[in-house]
Backbone of each chain as ProteinMPNN parsed JSONL, in Angstrom:
{"seq_chain_A": "NAGVMQNPRHLVRRRGQEARLRCSPMKGHSHVYWYRQLPEEGLKFMVYLQKENIIDESGMPKERFSAEFPKEGPSILRIQQVVRGDSAAYFCASSPLGQGLREQFFGPGTRLTVL", "coords_chain_A": {"N_chain_A": [[153.073, 164.089, 6.366], [149.918, 163.48, 6.489], [147.374, 162.347, 4.249], [143.981, 163.03, 3.156], [141.736, 161.646, 5.404], [139.417, 159.057, 5.868], [136.843, 157.504, 7.673], [134.461, 155.029, 8.744], [136.122, 152.715, 6.467], [134.534, 150.833, 5.305], [131.084, 150.309, 5.696], [128.293, 148.81, 7.048], [124.846, 148.804, 7.13], [121.524, 148.274, 8.341], [118.297, 148.724, 6.857], [116.728, 151.715, 7.888], [118.441, 152.281, 9.973], [121.03, 154.484, 11.284], [123.682, 156.139, 9.581], [126.985, 157.168, 9.996], [129.511, 159.051, 8.715], [132.924, 159.812, 8.629], [135.338, 162.404, 8.118], [138.583, 163.504, 7.952], [140.272, 166.302, 7.108], [143.169, 167.203, 5.089], [146.106, 168.377, 6.765], [145.988, 171.738, 7.625], [144.073, 172.359, 5.755], [140.988, 173.947, 5.159], [138.638, 173.64, 3.866], [136.039, 171.486, 3.032], [134.614, 168.916, 1.074], [131.903, 166.853, 0.144], [131.17, 163.945, -1.712], [129.142, 161.688, -3.632], [129.206, 158.445, -4.966], [127.485, 156.457, -6.963], [127.035, 153.006, -7.953], [128.643, 152.323, -11.028], [128.418, 154.928, -11.85], [129.383, 158.455, -12.178], [131.13, 160.553, -9.766], [129.127, 162.557, -7.639], [128.486, 165.828, -6.602], [127.783, 166.733, -3.251], [127.876, 168.374, -0.835], [129.432, 171.354, 0.431], [131.673, 172.528, 2.767], [132.982, 174.856, 5.137], [134.952, 175.494, 8.061], [132.676, 175.181, 10.616], [130.649, 176.158, 9.025], [128.16, 175.708, 6.521], [128.57, 175.957, 3.169], [127.586, 175.37, 0.616], [125.0, 173.354, -0.074], [123.659, 172.235, -2.133], [123.639, 169.841, -3.508], [122.801, 167.897, -1.845], [120.441, 165.555, -0.607], [117.259, 166.66, 0.585], [116.048, 165.54, 2.776], [116.848, 163.431, 5.51], [119.625, 163.517, 5.208], [122.55, 165.07, 6.484], [125.21, 167.382, 7.186], [128.235, 168.327, 8.811], [130.916, 170.42, 9.948], [132.729, 170.811, 12.414], [134.348, 173.17, 14.67], [136.404, 171.893, 16.012], [137.704, 168.716, 15.348], [136.624, 166.027, 13.071], [134.933, 166.32, 9.842], [131.533, 165.441, 9.515], [129.337, 163.315, 7.846], [126.024, 162.605, 7.918], [123.58, 160.147, 7.728], [120.31, 159.555, 8.129], [117.943, 156.988, 8.963], [118.513, 154.992, 6.897], [118.171, 153.847, 3.505], [117.971, 151.299, 0.908], [118.784, 152.494, -1.451], [120.711, 154.281, -0.65], [123.081, 153.016, -0.644], [126.356, 153.237, -1.577], [129.522, 154.687, -2.624], [131.078, 157.023, -0.615], [132.798, 159.932, -0.899], [135.194, 162.12, 0.476], [136.669, 165.304, 0.106], [139.347, 167.657, 0.444], [140.48, 171.066, 0.524], [142.857, 173.761, 0.454], [142.748, 176.955, 2.204], [142.241, 179.982, 0.396], [142.489, 182.104, -2.536], [141.427, 181.768, -5.981], [142.341, 179.009, -8.154], [141.716, 176.003, -6.625], [143.051, 173.064, -5.703], [141.51, 169.932, -5.145], [141.841, 167.423, -2.779], [141.402, 164.041, -2.461], [139.916, 161.689, -0.196], [140.082, 158.131, 0.675], [137.533, 157.138, 0.605], [134.311, 155.991, 1.839], [132.613, 153.026, 1.847], [129.34, 152.416, 1.774], [126.989, 150.033, 2.616], [123.692, 149.107, 2.463], [121.551, 146.919, 3.944]], "CA_chain_A": [[151.868, 164.879, 6.131], [148.901, 162.514, 6.092], [146.37, 162.83, 3.312], [142.618, 163.071, 3.664], [141.409, 160.361, 6.015], [137.996, 158.793, 6.029], [136.507, 156.261, 8.36], [135.147, 153.787, 8.405], [136.286, 152.469, 5.036], [133.343, 150.073, 4.915], [130.032, 150.427, 6.702], [127.092, 148.05, 6.697], [123.712, 149.189, 7.955], [120.205, 147.76, 7.949], [117.344, 149.79, 6.56], [116.19, 152.391, 9.062], [119.496, 152.681, 10.896], [121.755, 155.708, 10.958], [125.075, 155.984, 9.15], [127.797, 158.334, 10.285], [130.76, 158.951, 7.979], [133.84, 160.835, 9.12], [136.381, 162.853, 7.205], [139.586, 164.418, 8.501], [140.959, 166.905, 5.961], [144.627, 167.343, 5.18], [146.537, 169.397, 7.706], [146.017, 173.08, 7.043], [142.942, 172.577, 4.848], [139.797, 174.383, 5.886], [137.47, 173.422, 3.022], [135.709, 170.067, 2.891], [133.553, 168.605, 0.112], [131.437, 165.469, 0.147], [130.651, 163.452, -2.982], [128.598, 160.33, -3.605], [129.393, 157.712, -6.208], [126.658, 155.258, -7.106], [127.68, 152.02, -8.832], [128.694, 152.593, -12.475], [128.17, 156.345, -12.13], [130.425, 159.378, -11.745], [130.92, 161.199, -8.478], [128.165, 163.671, -7.646], [128.67, 166.765, -5.5], [126.718, 166.777, -2.253], [127.91, 169.523, 0.066], [130.719, 172.033, 0.596], [131.685, 173.143, 4.083], [134.17, 175.391, 5.787], [134.826, 175.301, 9.506], [131.444, 175.631, 11.277], [129.704, 176.745, 8.068], [127.798, 175.031, 5.28], [128.635, 176.958, 2.121], [126.739, 174.966, -0.51], [124.468, 171.996, 0.129], [122.699, 172.076, -3.219], [123.633, 168.47, -4.011], [122.436, 166.969, -0.784], [118.991, 165.351, -0.459], [116.696, 167.551, 1.608], [115.659, 164.776, 3.955], [117.659, 162.341, 6.076], [121.072, 163.772, 5.083], [123.058, 166.306, 7.074], [126.675, 167.419, 7.25], [128.778, 169.36, 9.671], [132.376, 170.518, 10.018], [132.874, 171.61, 13.627], [135.609, 173.869, 14.877], [137.367, 170.864, 16.363], [137.298, 167.373, 14.952], [136.417, 165.764, 11.651], [133.639, 166.588, 9.233], [130.644, 164.279, 9.626], [128.168, 163.192, 6.974], [125.101, 161.764, 8.671], [122.413, 159.701, 6.974], [119.339, 158.943, 9.044], [116.965, 156.051, 8.41], [119.059, 154.638, 5.585], [117.418, 152.981, 2.593], [118.885, 150.566, 0.027], [119.314, 153.416, -2.46], [121.835, 155.043, -0.109], [124.3, 152.226, -0.831], [127.235, 153.954, -2.502], [130.799, 155.117, -2.051], [131.022, 158.43, -0.247], [134.155, 160.476, -0.882], [135.429, 163.442, 1.029], [137.854, 165.966, -0.436], [139.65, 168.903, 1.137], [141.334, 172.008, -0.195], [143.347, 174.791, 1.375], [142.177, 178.298, 2.157], [142.925, 180.831, -0.572], [141.749, 182.501, -3.724], [141.851, 181.136, -7.23], [142.181, 177.576, -8.376], [142.046, 175.223, -5.439], [143.005, 171.636, -5.969], [140.849, 169.129, -4.124], [142.527, 166.169, -2.482], [140.355, 163.11, -2.073], [140.164, 160.566, 0.691], [139.888, 156.81, 0.061], [136.114, 156.827, 0.501], [133.596, 155.046, 2.719], [131.63, 152.266, 1.089], [128.16, 152.12, 2.59], [126.074, 149.001, 2.119], [122.459, 149.043, 3.243], [120.931, 145.602, 3.734]], "C_chain_A": [[150.793, 163.945, 5.597], [147.934, 163.162, 5.129], [145.018, 162.916, 3.983], [142.27, 161.686, 4.203], [139.902, 160.24, 6.176], [137.82, 157.504, 6.824], [135.03, 156.227, 8.71], [135.333, 153.644, 6.893], [135.087, 151.685, 4.487], [132.349, 150.14, 6.059], [128.806, 149.676, 6.208], [125.99, 148.441, 7.668], [122.451, 148.502, 7.436], [119.299, 148.959, 7.677], [116.787, 150.377, 7.845], [117.231, 152.828, 10.07], [120.14, 153.982, 10.449], [123.172, 155.367, 10.527], [125.803, 157.295, 9.411], [129.163, 158.142, 9.633], [131.645, 160.117, 8.398], [134.925, 161.155, 8.107], [137.308, 163.826, 7.925], [140.371, 165.004, 7.329], [142.473, 166.9, 6.163], [144.96, 168.482, 6.141], [146.601, 170.753, 7.004], [144.878, 173.374, 6.084], [141.687, 172.924, 5.646], [138.516, 174.216, 5.075], [137.266, 171.921, 2.868], [134.533, 169.904, 1.936], [133.175, 167.136, 0.279], [130.834, 165.137, -1.21], [130.109, 162.045, -2.79], [128.809, 159.698, -4.979], [128.551, 156.448, -6.172], [127.348, 154.289, -8.061], [127.552, 152.395, -10.302], [128.355, 154.047, -12.829], [129.357, 157.193, -11.694], [130.121, 159.944, -10.373], [129.956, 162.377, -8.629], [128.391, 164.524, -6.398], [127.482, 166.719, -4.544], [126.736, 168.096, -1.475], [129.333, 170.035, 0.192], [130.667, 172.78, 1.924], [133.037, 173.805, 4.37], [133.936, 175.236, 7.291], [133.553, 175.987, 10.032], [130.427, 176.245, 10.318], [129.429, 175.798, 6.906], [127.727, 176.094, 4.201], [127.667, 176.635, 0.991], [126.278, 173.533, -0.267], [123.481, 171.637, -0.968], [122.622, 170.643, -3.755], [123.171, 167.447, -2.995], [120.922, 166.798, -0.719], [118.459, 166.156, 0.727], [116.371, 166.809, 2.896], [116.707, 163.717, 4.269], [119.169, 162.604, 6.036], [121.425, 165.092, 5.771], [124.572, 166.226, 7.142], [127.095, 168.535, 8.176], [130.299, 169.309, 9.626], [132.668, 171.414, 11.217], [134.258, 172.253, 13.733], [136.738, 172.891, 15.218], [136.839, 169.524, 15.879], [136.97, 167.254, 13.482], [135.079, 166.296, 11.142], [132.82, 165.301, 9.299], [129.545, 164.401, 8.57], [127.247, 162.174, 7.639], [123.905, 161.427, 7.794], [121.486, 158.988, 7.946], [118.412, 158.011, 8.277], [117.356, 155.602, 7.0], [118.117, 153.703, 4.827], [118.428, 152.346, 1.632], [119.532, 151.49, -0.999], [120.454, 154.291, -1.973], [123.145, 154.283, -0.263], [125.148, 152.87, -1.926], [128.592, 154.134, -1.838], [130.705, 156.611, -1.8], [132.461, 158.927, -0.091], [134.151, 161.873, -0.284], [136.67, 163.999, 0.355], [138.098, 167.226, 0.386], [140.541, 169.777, 0.273], [141.758, 173.104, 0.786], [142.579, 176.091, 1.227], [142.93, 179.088, 1.108], [142.07, 181.112, -1.772], [142.224, 181.709, -4.927], [141.638, 179.647, -7.239], [142.609, 176.806, -7.138], [141.922, 173.741, -5.785], [142.322, 170.934, -4.814], [141.566, 167.795, -3.997], [141.5, 165.21, -1.87], [140.834, 162.071, -1.063], [139.853, 159.26, -0.01], [138.427, 156.401, -0.043], [135.605, 155.91, 1.593], [132.558, 154.361, 1.86], [130.516, 151.829, 2.008], [127.305, 151.08, 1.899], [124.87, 148.945, 3.043], [121.75, 147.726, 2.915], [119.404, 145.681, 3.794]], "O_chain_A": [[150.755, 163.65, 4.403], [147.699, 164.37, 5.18], [144.91, 162.88, 5.209], [142.487, 160.678, 3.531], [139.214, 161.185, 6.564], [138.569, 156.542, 6.652], [134.416, 157.268, 8.945], [134.738, 154.404, 6.129], [134.689, 151.867, 3.337], [132.714, 150.043, 7.231], [128.343, 149.886, 5.087], [126.182, 148.411, 8.884], [122.335, 148.193, 6.25], [119.512, 150.054, 8.199], [116.422, 149.652, 8.771], [116.946, 153.657, 10.935], [119.836, 154.511, 9.38], [123.783, 154.43, 11.039], [125.311, 158.377, 9.093], [129.886, 157.197, 9.951], [131.188, 161.255, 8.508], [135.367, 160.295, 7.345], [136.864, 164.85, 8.444], [141.066, 164.269, 6.628], [142.977, 166.631, 7.253], [144.185, 169.426, 6.3], [147.191, 170.889, 5.932], [144.723, 174.512, 5.64], [141.369, 172.295, 6.655], [137.436, 174.597, 5.527], [138.213, 171.18, 2.606], [133.57, 170.67, 1.988], [134.032, 166.287, 0.524], [130.089, 165.93, -1.787], [130.549, 161.306, -1.909], [128.614, 160.339, -6.012], [128.856, 155.497, -5.452], [128.159, 154.706, -8.888], [126.466, 152.746, -10.763], [128.041, 154.35, -13.98], [130.223, 156.736, -10.948], [129.0, 159.833, -9.876], [129.981, 163.094, -9.63], [128.477, 164.006, -5.284], [126.327, 166.67, -4.968], [125.752, 168.836, -1.455], [130.302, 169.284, 0.08], [129.748, 173.559, 2.179], [134.083, 173.357, 3.9], [132.838, 174.885, 7.724], [133.384, 177.2, 9.908], [129.428, 176.804, 10.771], [130.342, 175.167, 6.375], [126.927, 177.026, 4.291], [127.001, 177.528, 0.468], [127.091, 172.609, -0.258], [122.574, 170.831, -0.758], [121.634, 170.277, -4.391], [123.16, 166.248, -3.277], [120.189, 167.785, -0.771], [119.137, 166.305, 1.744], [116.416, 167.388, 3.981], [117.362, 163.186, 3.372], [119.916, 161.96, 6.772], [120.707, 166.086, 5.66], [125.147, 165.137, 7.155], [126.413, 169.55, 8.311], [130.89, 168.277, 9.306], [132.834, 172.625, 11.069], [135.187, 171.924, 12.996], [137.873, 173.048, 14.768], [135.647, 169.243, 15.997], [137.025, 168.231, 12.735], [134.207, 166.672, 11.926], [133.36, 164.204, 9.154], [128.912, 165.447, 8.425], [127.637, 161.034, 7.89], [123.294, 162.309, 7.192], [121.835, 157.952, 8.511], [118.135, 158.22, 7.096], [116.616, 155.812, 6.039], [117.386, 152.9, 5.408], [119.577, 152.778, 1.544], [120.688, 151.296, -1.374], [121.101, 154.969, -2.771], [124.214, 154.849, -0.036], [124.7, 153.023, -3.062], [128.793, 153.79, -0.673], [130.298, 157.371, -2.678], [133.23, 158.421, 0.727], [133.246, 162.678, -0.505], [137.612, 163.261, 0.064], [137.166, 167.794, 0.954], [141.263, 169.288, -0.597], [141.106, 173.338, 1.803], [141.856, 176.299, 0.252], [144.134, 178.895, 0.937], [141.057, 180.452, -2.005], [143.275, 181.069, -4.899], [140.869, 179.096, -6.451], [143.737, 176.947, -6.665], [140.845, 173.242, -6.11], [142.522, 171.285, -3.652], [141.857, 167.131, -4.992], [140.825, 165.535, -0.893], [141.987, 161.64, -1.077], [139.411, 159.262, -1.159], [138.11, 155.417, -0.711], [136.365, 155.151, 2.194], [131.729, 155.011, 1.224], [130.701, 150.996, 2.895], [126.942, 151.233, 0.733], [125.008, 148.76, 4.252], [121.4, 147.46, 1.765], [118.727, 144.664, 3.638]]}, "seq_chain_B": "KNQVEQSPQSLIILEGKNCTLQCNYTVSPFSNLRWYKQDTGRGPVSLTIMTFSENTKSNGRYTATLDADTKQSSLHITASQLSDSASYICVVSATGSGTDKLIFGTGTRLQVFP", "coords_chain_B": {"N_chain_B": [[121.757, 171.657, -19.333], [124.381, 170.822, -17.164], [126.923, 168.75, -18.224], [129.275, 166.049, -18.48], [130.907, 164.077, -20.714], [132.504, 161.033, -21.495], [134.772, 159.154, -23.535], [136.604, 156.313, -24.821], [134.333, 154.081, -23.081], [135.617, 151.983, -21.926], [138.927, 150.602, -22.204], [141.476, 148.628, -23.56], [144.891, 148.065, -23.582], [148.244, 147.234, -24.658], [151.154, 146.948, -22.643], [153.474, 149.603, -22.813], [152.418, 150.778, -25.058], [150.801, 153.717, -26.503], [147.965, 155.788, -25.628], [144.825, 157.534, -26.078], [142.409, 159.362, -24.409], [139.067, 160.623, -24.444], [137.087, 163.581, -23.848], [134.079, 165.304, -23.644], [132.264, 168.234, -22.957], [129.493, 170.023, -21.56], [129.298, 172.538, -19.934], [128.514, 175.375, -18.157], [128.785, 178.486, -16.5], [132.108, 177.998, -17.616], [134.927, 177.066, -15.691], [137.342, 175.563, -15.053], [139.164, 172.626, -16.152], [139.74, 169.302, -15.208], [141.732, 166.374, -14.959], [141.498, 163.242, -13.464], [142.925, 160.382, -11.87], [141.7, 157.29, -10.886], [142.24, 154.664, -8.9], [141.087, 151.306, -8.392], [138.882, 151.065, -5.693], [139.939, 153.248, -4.421], [140.36, 156.8, -3.713], [139.948, 159.541, -6.072], [142.828, 160.863, -7.783], [144.507, 163.805, -8.554], [145.595, 164.651, -11.829], [145.99, 166.63, -13.856], [145.242, 170.135, -14.138], [143.454, 172.526, -15.932], [142.922, 175.822, -17.029], [140.73, 178.134, -18.753], [142.407, 179.497, -20.539], [144.506, 177.829, -21.089], [145.838, 175.369, -23.264], [147.18, 173.017, -23.272], [148.667, 170.681, -21.053], [151.135, 169.036, -19.177], [152.015, 166.148, -17.249], [154.388, 164.334, -16.386], [154.155, 161.273, -17.975], [151.645, 161.818, -18.791], [149.582, 163.817, -20.804], [147.455, 166.452, -21.151], [144.944, 167.978, -23.17], [143.101, 170.893, -24.134], [140.332, 172.234, -25.741], [138.636, 174.943, -25.684], [136.813, 176.136, -27.307], [135.479, 174.166, -28.823], [134.746, 172.688, -26.713], [136.091, 170.385, -25.798], [138.272, 167.881, -24.506], [141.317, 166.045, -24.148], [143.143, 163.213, -22.923], [146.322, 162.103, -23.075], [148.239, 159.25, -22.852], [151.483, 158.218, -22.583], [153.701, 155.617, -23.522], [152.631, 153.369, -21.94], [152.216, 151.88, -18.667], [151.908, 149.026, -16.481], [150.889, 149.915, -14.098], [149.316, 151.988, -14.839], [146.785, 151.098, -15.15], [143.55, 151.817, -14.428], [140.726, 153.942, -13.589], [140.043, 156.804, -15.512], [139.15, 160.025, -15.032], [137.331, 162.708, -16.236], [136.839, 165.986, -15.253], [134.893, 168.826, -14.801], [134.899, 172.142, -13.759], [132.465, 174.353, -12.663], [131.943, 177.788, -12.701], [131.064, 179.574, -9.804], [129.757, 181.427, -7.246], [132.274, 181.44, -5.635], [132.456, 178.783, -5.089], [133.979, 175.733, -5.776], [132.534, 173.912, -7.741], [132.422, 170.74, -8.791], [131.938, 168.816, -11.711], [131.548, 165.602, -12.647], [132.7, 163.259, -15.074], [131.831, 159.892, -16.133], [134.018, 158.373, -16.446], [136.821, 156.651, -18.007], [137.654, 153.352, -18.209], [140.723, 152.021, -18.01], [142.746, 149.358, -18.986], [145.856, 147.912, -18.749], [147.81, 145.564, -20.232], [150.42, 143.085, -19.898]], "CA_chain_B": [[122.177, 170.848, -18.199], [125.818, 170.606, -17.133], [127.261, 167.34, -18.397], [130.615, 165.683, -18.931], [130.832, 162.749, -21.331], [133.821, 160.507, -21.805], [134.868, 157.984, -24.407], [135.639, 155.232, -24.729], [133.933, 153.692, -21.72], [136.713, 151.141, -21.45], [140.009, 150.493, -23.177], [142.528, 147.663, -23.222], [146.087, 148.254, -24.407], [149.429, 146.489, -24.218], [152.199, 147.726, -21.982], [154.386, 150.28, -23.716], [151.675, 151.508, -26.092], [150.179, 154.994, -26.147], [146.517, 155.835, -25.812], [144.208, 158.856, -25.896], [141.051, 159.33, -23.876], [138.352, 161.823, -24.874], [136.111, 164.174, -22.937], [133.278, 166.419, -24.157], [131.51, 168.788, -21.845], [128.578, 171.146, -21.737], [129.259, 173.15, -18.611], [128.555, 176.832, -18.258], [130.025, 179.035, -17.05], [133.275, 177.131, -17.447], [136.018, 177.597, -14.888], [138.563, 174.816, -15.333], [138.965, 171.212, -16.451], [140.715, 168.483, -14.49], [141.762, 164.935, -15.171], [141.849, 162.494, -12.265], [143.117, 158.943, -11.966], [141.107, 156.615, -9.739], [142.482, 153.227, -8.783], [139.951, 150.575, -7.817], [138.799, 151.114, -4.244], [140.654, 154.406, -3.873], [139.834, 158.087, -4.126], [140.595, 160.116, -7.261], [144.069, 161.62, -7.614], [144.595, 164.79, -9.632], [146.691, 164.557, -12.8], [146.196, 167.963, -14.449], [144.175, 171.146, -14.044], [143.645, 173.535, -16.981], [141.946, 176.891, -17.108], [140.243, 178.497, -20.081], [143.467, 180.017, -21.406], [145.533, 176.822, -21.325], [145.353, 174.341, -24.18], [147.881, 171.767, -23.035], [149.403, 170.596, -19.798], [151.732, 167.715, -19.027], [152.415, 165.663, -15.935], [155.096, 163.092, -16.681], [153.708, 160.615, -19.212], [150.272, 162.247, -19.064], [149.433, 165.125, -21.432], [146.053, 166.815, -21.367], [144.695, 169.106, -24.063], [141.795, 171.517, -23.946], [139.824, 173.14, -26.764], [137.484, 175.575, -25.044], [135.83, 176.51, -28.332], [134.659, 172.984, -29.12], [134.424, 172.065, -25.423], [136.639, 169.037, -25.813], [139.578, 167.677, -23.895], [141.836, 164.692, -24.291], [144.261, 162.835, -22.057], [147.199, 161.195, -23.802], [149.172, 158.525, -21.988], [152.61, 157.752, -23.39], [154.488, 154.478, -23.015], [151.83, 152.918, -20.802], [152.755, 150.914, -17.714], [150.857, 148.237, -15.834], [150.307, 150.725, -13.017], [148.352, 152.943, -15.408], [145.448, 150.492, -15.121], [142.731, 152.603, -13.494], [139.714, 154.767, -14.263], [140.482, 158.178, -15.735], [137.918, 160.801, -14.924], [137.362, 164.108, -16.671], [136.035, 166.752, -14.302], [134.814, 170.231, -15.18], [134.456, 173.006, -12.677], [131.608, 175.463, -13.072], [132.139, 178.983, -11.887], [129.896, 179.87, -8.988], [129.976, 182.138, -5.984], [133.399, 180.995, -4.834], [132.427, 177.342, -4.852], [134.543, 174.92, -6.847], [131.58, 172.822, -7.926], [132.992, 169.859, -9.802], [131.015, 167.931, -12.431], [132.387, 164.465, -13.0], [132.328, 162.262, -16.056], [131.755, 158.539, -15.57], [135.348, 157.784, -16.503], [137.251, 155.611, -18.95], [138.385, 152.322, -17.473], [141.875, 151.576, -18.803], [143.477, 148.174, -18.54], [147.127, 147.727, -19.443], [148.255, 144.176, -20.095], [151.838, 142.882, -20.268]], "C_chain_B": [[123.679, 170.611, -18.287], [126.128, 169.119, -17.211], [128.703, 167.187, -18.855], [130.53, 164.258, -19.459], [132.222, 162.295, -21.75], [133.722, 159.309, -22.734], [136.325, 157.597, -24.585], [135.288, 154.924, -23.276], [135.013, 152.825, -21.093], [137.705, 150.929, -22.578], [141.039, 149.494, -22.668], [143.702, 147.909, -24.159], [147.221, 147.408, -23.845], [150.439, 147.456, -23.612], [153.148, 148.327, -23.014], [153.692, 151.083, -24.805], [151.143, 152.832, -25.555], [148.671, 154.884, -26.286], [146.019, 157.247, -25.553], [142.762, 158.678, -25.461], [140.374, 160.668, -24.179], [137.33, 162.282, -23.842], [135.408, 165.327, -23.646], [132.429, 166.952, -23.02], [130.56, 169.886, -22.309], [128.362, 171.719, -20.353], [129.407, 174.655, -18.775], [128.111, 177.45, -16.932], [131.23, 178.183, -16.67], [134.329, 177.828, -16.598], [137.328, 176.878, -15.209], [138.22, 173.35, -15.578], [140.107, 170.42, -15.839], [140.614, 167.045, -14.975], [142.24, 164.292, -13.864], [142.072, 161.031, -12.64], [142.538, 158.32, -10.712], [141.399, 155.123, -9.804], [141.289, 152.577, -8.11], [139.997, 150.646, -6.296], [139.508, 152.298, -3.611], [139.952, 155.691, -4.307], [140.565, 158.611, -5.347], [141.848, 160.908, -6.888], [144.229, 162.537, -8.808], [145.812, 164.554, -10.517], [147.017, 165.936, -13.37], [144.996, 168.851, -14.155], [144.462, 172.194, -15.111], [142.54, 174.571, -16.916], [141.623, 177.189, -18.563], [141.379, 178.84, -21.043], [144.555, 178.995, -21.728], [145.012, 175.789, -22.303], [146.143, 173.043, -24.086], [148.615, 171.83, -21.705], [149.894, 169.16, -19.609], [152.074, 167.425, -17.579], [153.071, 164.306, -16.171], [154.631, 162.511, -18.009], [152.271, 160.986, -19.584], [150.291, 163.644, -19.683], [147.963, 165.376, -21.714], [145.983, 167.983, -22.336], [143.296, 169.635, -23.806], [141.495, 172.428, -25.126], [138.54, 173.739, -26.219], [136.417, 175.989, -26.054], [134.89, 175.346, -28.637], [134.249, 172.238, -27.859], [134.837, 170.598, -25.41], [137.988, 169.019, -25.127], [140.015, 166.255, -24.176], [142.955, 164.481, -23.282], [145.066, 161.792, -22.81], [148.177, 160.569, -22.815], [150.249, 157.908, -22.874], [153.297, 156.571, -22.711], [153.838, 153.876, -21.774], [152.55, 151.864, -19.965], [151.596, 150.171, -17.062], [150.147, 149.054, -14.757], [149.357, 151.818, -13.53], [146.937, 152.383, -15.427], [144.624, 151.146, -14.023], [141.58, 153.213, -14.284], [140.24, 156.185, -14.362], [139.239, 159.047, -15.895], [138.17, 162.236, -15.344], [136.394, 164.88, -15.781], [136.059, 168.222, -14.715], [134.253, 171.025, -14.02], [133.648, 174.161, -13.247], [131.854, 176.631, -12.131], [130.884, 179.261, -11.077], [130.354, 180.529, -7.742], [131.089, 181.585, -5.085], [133.44, 179.51, -4.585], [133.042, 176.62, -6.037], [133.639, 173.714, -7.061], [132.055, 171.972, -9.097], [131.915, 168.96, -10.393], [131.846, 166.829, -13.047], [131.822, 163.698, -14.184], [132.294, 160.893, -15.395], [133.061, 157.784, -15.728], [135.556, 156.835, -17.659], [138.065, 154.612, -18.142], [139.478, 151.765, -18.37], [142.503, 150.349, -18.159], [144.713, 148.021, -19.402], [147.606, 146.312, -19.161], [149.704, 144.04, -20.537], [151.964, 142.23, -21.642]], "O_chain_B": [[124.196, 170.246, -19.343], [125.668, 168.329, -16.387], [129.27, 168.059, -19.515], [130.131, 163.343, -18.739], [133.011, 163.072, -22.288], [132.743, 158.562, -22.727], [137.202, 158.457, -24.508], [135.9, 155.467, -22.356], [135.291, 152.915, -19.897], [137.368, 151.059, -23.755], [141.421, 149.514, -21.498], [143.535, 147.956, -25.377], [147.162, 146.933, -22.711], [150.553, 148.612, -24.018], [153.569, 147.66, -23.959], [154.298, 151.967, -25.41], [151.044, 153.047, -24.347], [148.161, 154.0, -26.974], [146.686, 158.051, -24.902], [141.998, 157.934, -26.075], [141.021, 161.715, -24.173], [136.788, 161.487, -23.075], [136.06, 166.22, -24.185], [131.93, 166.178, -22.204], [130.796, 170.571, -23.304], [127.37, 171.423, -19.688], [130.318, 175.136, -19.45], [127.157, 176.976, -16.315], [131.344, 177.714, -15.538], [134.59, 179.02, -16.76], [138.309, 177.514, -15.593], [137.124, 172.894, -15.251], [141.274, 170.8, -15.931], [139.542, 166.571, -15.35], [143.22, 164.716, -13.252], [141.489, 160.519, -13.595], [142.838, 158.756, -9.6], [140.87, 154.411, -10.658], [140.567, 153.221, -7.348], [141.016, 150.33, -5.681], [139.662, 152.347, -2.39], [139.063, 155.67, -5.159], [141.681, 158.178, -5.635], [141.919, 161.534, -5.831], [144.102, 162.099, -9.951], [146.912, 164.293, -10.029], [148.173, 166.36, -13.369], [143.881, 168.37, -13.951], [145.58, 172.7, -15.198], [141.366, 174.235, -16.766], [142.171, 176.576, -19.479], [141.316, 178.509, -22.227], [145.431, 179.263, -22.55], [143.861, 175.366, -22.194], [145.805, 172.066, -24.755], [149.112, 172.877, -21.29], [149.161, 168.201, -19.851], [152.378, 168.324, -16.794], [152.408, 163.269, -16.16], [154.704, 163.173, -19.044], [151.748, 160.508, -20.591], [150.936, 164.551, -19.156], [147.311, 164.611, -22.424], [146.842, 168.865, -22.331], [142.421, 168.916, -23.323], [142.301, 173.291, -25.474], [137.48, 173.117, -26.285], [135.254, 176.171, -25.695], [133.672, 175.513, -28.701], [133.493, 171.268, -27.925], [134.06, 169.707, -25.067], [138.742, 169.991, -25.159], [139.191, 165.372, -24.413], [143.618, 165.423, -22.848], [144.554, 160.723, -23.143], [148.848, 161.262, -22.051], [149.946, 157.162, -23.806], [153.45, 156.537, -21.49], [154.426, 153.875, -20.692], [153.36, 151.081, -20.461], [150.453, 150.628, -17.09], [148.946, 148.897, -14.539], [148.682, 152.484, -12.745], [145.987, 153.119, -15.694], [144.951, 151.046, -12.84], [141.475, 153.023, -15.495], [140.817, 156.708, -13.409], [138.403, 158.825, -16.772], [139.1, 162.889, -14.869], [135.253, 164.459, -15.586], [137.125, 168.791, -14.949], [133.272, 170.636, -13.387], [134.074, 174.85, -14.173], [131.957, 176.462, -10.916], [129.771, 179.193, -11.6], [131.39, 180.113, -7.224], [130.859, 181.299, -3.911], [134.362, 179.017, -3.936], [132.663, 176.87, -7.181], [133.953, 172.613, -6.607], [132.087, 172.424, -10.241], [131.084, 168.41, -9.67], [132.733, 167.081, -13.862], [130.61, 163.508, -14.288], [132.681, 160.747, -14.235], [133.206, 156.679, -15.206], [134.606, 156.288, -18.22], [139.037, 154.974, -17.478], [139.193, 151.114, -19.375], [142.755, 150.312, -16.954], [144.631, 148.002, -20.63], [147.784, 145.916, -18.01], [150.171, 144.762, -21.418], [153.076, 141.987, -22.11]]}, "name": "protein", "num_of_chains": 2, "seq": "NAGVMQNPRHLVRRRGQEARLRCSPMKGHSHVYWYRQLPEEGLKFMVYLQKENIIDESGMPKERFSAEFPKEGPSILRIQQVVRGDSAAYFCASSPLGQGLREQFFGPGTRLTVLKNQVEQSPQSLIILEGKNCTLQCNYTVSPFSNLRWYKQDTGRGPVSLTIMTFSENTKSNGRYTATLDADTKQSSLHITASQLSDSASYICVVSATGSGTDKLIFGTGTRLQVFP"}
């Protein structure tokens, strides 16, 4: 039973390019969360998705950032026209469907470097 | 403003010793408090989850406490091992329309030396 998978693990982009980060949740999990961790800071919530729906995107910048979790395939976090300040580790977590306390299982992260 | 503060920022101990990490939070409305372990270059791994009504929870050599009145938590590590070297992150979940919105502390970086 594989854990949460993220790819690529490292991504280098020049300013103005697009970055696409992928997250495959654990088998049977239908909830996906994206977090960003800037150097020397704690993780910050960005967006919460269920299959084909964005539930809460209150932590995501209004411009250049978008996320999706299609019916088939991984969740994608897309950053358009990247800037140096986007350099960070981006973590995806997944949790199962159900009521009550839901543990979130984290992937290994994608480290984005913008040159 | 919802915040989670941890102390100390970093800690060095010798193998076999015990240590206690602290967490203070100002999160409302409170749902639950979690401790995660994050190895360098890896994602966080859950150690404990406690709700409002729980004041202690153990996971092997890790014991977490929660005082919801003073909004404080601690993580006690017993008989430390070299593999305990990692960042330990206190995370508080705020209740909200079905969303488990997690608020992360910046972590305590623990180094265990032989």
